[in-house]
PAZA-864085 format. One line per field, with one value per residue: y, z negated, x negated of N, C-alpha, C, O in turn; residue number from 1. Coordinates in Angstrom, 2 decimals. Layout:
residues N
n_y = c(Y; ...)
n_z = c(Z; ...)
n_x = c(X; ...)
ca_y = c(Y; ...)
ca_z = c(Z; ...)
ca_x = c(X; ...)
c_y = c(Y; ...)
c_z = c(Z; ...)
c_x = c(X; ...)
o_y = c(Y; ...)
o_z = c(Z; ...)
o_x = c(X; ...)
num = c(NUM; ...)
//
This chain:
residues 71
n_y = c(-36.18; -34.54; -32.11; -31.68; -32.00; -29.41; -27.52; -27.96; -27.17; -24.24; -23.68; -23.99; -22.32; -19.33; -20.09; -19.38; -16.64; -15.31; -13.27; -12.28; -10.76; -7.07; -6.66; -4.27; -2.35; -2.78; -0.81; 1.42; 1.82; 1.10; 3.12; 5.12; 7.81; 6.57; 4.43; 4.37; 3.91; 5.56; 7.59; 10.64; 12.25; 15.01; 14.09; 12.34; 13.41; 15.09; 13.32; 11.84; 14.37; 14.70; 12.16; 12.32; 14.34; 13.92; 11.51; 12.53; 11.78; 10.91; 8.97; 7.04; 7.89; 10.06; 12.45; 15.52; 16.72; 17.14; 16.76; 18.58; 19.94; 22.15; 22.09)
n_z = c(-14.15; -11.38; -13.03; -13.16; -10.47; -9.78; -11.28; -10.36; -7.65; -8.43; -9.31; -7.33; -5.46; -6.68; -6.86; -4.21; -4.03; -4.50; -4.07; -2.28; -2.64; -1.80; 0.29; -0.28; 2.45; 3.17; 1.98; 2.50; 5.33; 3.92; 2.79; 4.18; 5.59; 7.84; 6.79; 4.41; 2.82; 3.40; 5.91; 6.30; 4.65; 4.86; 7.03; 6.31; 4.19; 6.09; 7.68; 5.36; 4.86; 7.02; 7.29; 4.75; 5.51; 7.32; 6.93; 5.25; 2.23; -0.81; -2.46; -3.83; -3.19; -5.03; -3.80; -3.60; -2.78; -0.01; 3.19; 4.60; 4.97; 3.99; 1.61)
n_x = c(4.06; 5.18; 4.96; 2.21; 1.64; 2.65; 1.12; -1.16; -0.99; -0.48; -3.14; -4.86; -3.98; -4.09; -7.32; -7.59; -7.60; -9.80; -12.48; -15.11; -18.26; -18.72; -21.23; -24.04; -24.68; -22.26; -20.46; -20.26; -19.28; -16.93; -15.98; -15.69; -12.98; -11.53; -10.76; -9.39; -6.18; -4.27; -4.61; -4.37; -3.53; -2.01; -0.34; 1.39; 2.54; 4.26; 5.69; 7.06; 8.70; 10.00; 11.81; 12.68; 14.44; 15.91; 17.49; 19.07; 18.83; 17.05; 14.11; 12.06; 9.67; 9.40; 10.61; 12.87; 15.49; 17.69; 19.66; 19.62; 17.34; 16.56; 15.07)
ca_y = c(-36.26; -33.55; -31.20; -31.79; -31.48; -27.69; -26.93; -27.91; -26.21; -23.17; -23.27; -23.82; -20.56; -18.73; -20.07; -19.07; -15.09; -14.83; -12.00; -12.37; -9.22; -6.41; -5.92; -2.82; -1.93; -2.30; -0.17; 3.00; 1.61; 1.04; 4.24; 6.20; 8.13; 6.05; 2.49; 4.96; 3.45; 6.89; 8.17; 12.04; 12.75; 15.96; 13.52; 11.50; 14.21; 15.90; 12.45; 12.04; 15.24; 14.91; 11.31; 12.48; 15.70; 13.72; 10.65; 12.78; 11.02; 11.12; 8.45; 5.88; 8.41; 11.24; 13.63; 15.68; 17.53; 16.90; 16.43; 20.10; 20.36; 23.12; 21.54)
ca_z = c(-12.71; -11.02; -13.44; -13.04; -9.42; -9.73; -11.78; -9.58; -6.53; -8.61; -9.59; -6.07; -4.85; -7.53; -6.63; -3.00; -3.75; -5.19; -3.20; -1.70; -3.07; -1.07; 0.38; -0.56; 3.23; 3.60; 1.41; 3.61; 6.05; 3.76; 2.30; 5.44; 5.76; 8.54; 6.01; 3.37; 2.99; 4.13; 6.55; 6.26; 3.17; 5.37; 8.14; 5.48; 3.46; 7.12; 7.70; 4.92; 4.43; 8.51; 7.10; 4.01; 5.64; 8.71; 6.48; 3.94; 1.42; -1.17; -3.61; -3.56; -3.52; -5.48; -3.24; -4.10; -1.57; 0.93; 4.51; 5.35; 5.24; 3.07; 0.25)
ca_x = c(3.20; 5.69; 4.41; 0.72; 1.15; 3.23; 0.21; -2.89; -0.90; -1.02; -4.34; -5.39; -3.24; -5.19; -8.57; -8.13; -7.52; -11.44; -13.21; -16.95; -18.71; -19.01; -23.04; -24.31; -24.51; -20.60; -20.03; -20.47; -18.14; -15.29; -15.41; -14.97; -11.90; -10.22; -10.54; -8.66; -4.67; -3.14; -6.09; -4.13; -2.28; -0.66; 0.67; 1.99; 3.25; 5.26; 6.26; 8.12; 9.59; 11.25; 12.21; 14.30; 15.69; 17.10; 18.16; 19.92; 18.68; 16.05; 14.12; 11.24; 8.85; 9.95; 10.43; 13.61; 16.03; 18.95; 19.61; 19.61; 15.92; 16.13; 14.03)
c_y = c(-34.76; -32.13; -30.56; -31.36; -29.74; -27.43; -26.92; -27.07; -24.69; -22.89; -23.62; -22.72; -19.82; -18.54; -19.64; -17.57; -14.91; -14.29; -12.45; -10.96; -8.97; -6.05; -4.67; -1.70; -1.94; -1.32; 1.30; 2.71; 1.79; 2.06; 5.42; 6.48; 7.25; 4.81; 3.26; 4.24; 4.45; 7.68; 9.56; 11.93; 13.75; 15.28; 13.16; 12.29; 15.21; 14.76; 12.06; 13.28; 15.33; 13.62; 11.50; 13.51; 15.16; 12.38; 11.08; 12.27; 10.93; 9.41; 7.79; 6.39; 10.00; 12.47; 14.06; 17.04; 16.84; 16.16; 17.70; 20.33; 21.85; 22.84; 21.63)
c_z = c(-11.62; -11.40; -13.36; -10.95; -8.94; -9.99; -11.21; -8.54; -7.10; -8.92; -8.21; -5.32; -5.54; -7.10; -5.14; -2.96; -4.43; -4.07; -2.90; -2.66; -1.72; -0.70; 0.11; 0.99; 3.73; 3.14; 1.65; 4.65; 5.38; 2.95; 3.32; 5.21; 6.66; 7.78; 4.97; 3.90; 3.76; 4.88; 6.39; 5.71; 4.00; 6.12; 7.13; 4.60; 4.66; 7.06; 6.70; 4.70; 5.66; 7.45; 6.08; 4.48; 6.79; 7.88; 5.43; 2.66; 0.66; -1.98; -2.71; -3.56; -4.33; -4.95; -3.55; -2.80; -0.81; 2.15; 5.29; 5.88; 5.32; 1.69; 0.22)
c_x = c(3.56; 4.95; 2.69; 0.68; 1.45; 1.38; -1.37; -2.18; -0.91; -1.83; -4.94; -5.07; -4.21; -6.84; -8.97; -7.78; -8.78; -11.69; -14.39; -17.38; -19.05; -20.40; -23.36; -24.20; -22.78; -20.31; -19.62; -19.39; -16.41; -14.90; -15.25; -13.25; -10.94; -10.26; -9.64; -6.98; -3.76; -4.87; -5.58; -3.00; -0.98; -0.06; 1.52; 3.09; 4.78; 6.21; 7.46; 9.44; 10.69; 12.02; 13.56; 15.08; 16.73; 18.24; 19.31; 20.11; 17.27; 15.87; 13.00; 10.15; 8.75; 10.09; 12.20; 14.30; 17.18; 18.39; 19.59; 18.80; 15.74; 15.27; 12.57)
o_y = c(-34.05; -31.30; -29.43; -30.65; -29.04; -27.21; -26.23; -26.00; -23.84; -21.66; -23.24; -22.21; -19.65; -17.49; -19.52; -17.13; -13.97; -14.74; -13.39; -10.32; -9.72; -5.12; -3.90; -0.55; -1.16; -0.60; 2.05; 3.59; 2.24; 2.10; 6.50; 5.65; 7.14; 3.95; 2.41; 4.11; 4.21; 8.11; 10.19; 11.62; 13.61; 15.65; 13.81; 11.89; 15.74; 14.91; 11.97; 13.13; 15.79; 14.10; 11.18; 13.70; 15.60; 12.28; 10.36; 12.24; 10.88; 8.67; 7.85; 5.60; 10.88; 13.49; 13.09; 17.92; 15.76; 15.43; 17.74; 20.81; 22.57; 23.73; 21.23)
o_z = c(-11.15; -10.61; -13.46; -10.37; -8.15; -9.08; -11.48; -8.41; -6.30; -9.03; -8.34; -4.57; -4.94; -7.01; -4.75; -1.82; -5.20; -3.04; -3.65; -3.29; -0.82; -1.34; 0.52; 0.88; 4.54; 3.94; 1.06; 4.73; 5.82; 2.42; 3.10; 4.79; 6.36; 8.36; 4.53; 5.08; 4.51; 4.31; 6.27; 6.09; 3.97; 6.16; 7.11; 4.36; 4.26; 6.57; 7.09; 4.47; 5.56; 6.73; 6.23; 4.06; 7.13; 8.13; 4.92; 2.05; 1.39; -2.16; -1.49; -3.90; -4.00; -5.54; -3.74; -2.20; -1.30; 2.31; 6.52; 7.01; 6.14; 0.89; -0.77)
o_x = c(2.67; 4.51; 2.22; -0.13; 0.82; 0.57; -2.34; -2.79; -1.32; -1.90; -6.11; -5.89; -5.27; -7.48; -10.13; -7.65; -8.62; -11.19; -14.65; -16.54; -19.42; -20.87; -22.48; -23.77; -22.27; -19.71; -18.84; -18.54; -15.35; -13.79; -14.69; -12.44; -9.74; -9.59; -8.87; -6.66; -2.81; -5.88; -6.63; -1.87; 0.24; 1.12; 2.57; 4.23; 5.81; 7.32; 8.62; 10.64; 11.83; 12.90; 14.73; 16.22; 17.82; 19.45; 20.17; 21.18; 16.28; 16.84; 12.87; 9.26; 7.95; 9.73; 12.93; 13.69; 17.51; 17.42; 19.54; 18.84; 15.16; 14.98; 11.94)
num = c(1; 2; 3; 4; 5; 6; 7; 8; 9; 10; 11; 12; 13; 14; 15; 16; 17; 18; 19; 20; 21; 22; 23; 24; 25; 26; 27; 28; 29; 30; 31; 32; 33; 34; 35; 36; 37; 38; 39; 40; 41; 42; 43; 44; 45; 46; 47; 48; 49; 50; 51; 52; 53; 54; 55; 56; 57; 58; 59; 60; 61; 62; 63; 64; 65; 66; 67; 68; 69; 70; 71)
//
């Protein structure tokens, strides 16, 4: 009985993740630059460079260098 309840809970959790189709008139809005995960790639690059330079560490993003800011 316990396994059945667990299976039903798992299946109901998977079914709630189903998405509705994106309508053709909504696709233009979703394709805009401001809707991207990273709106400005150069700004993200500089933010990561400053972060790794100040933290004196690297990793997680594949950026090499040290804390001196000379990378």
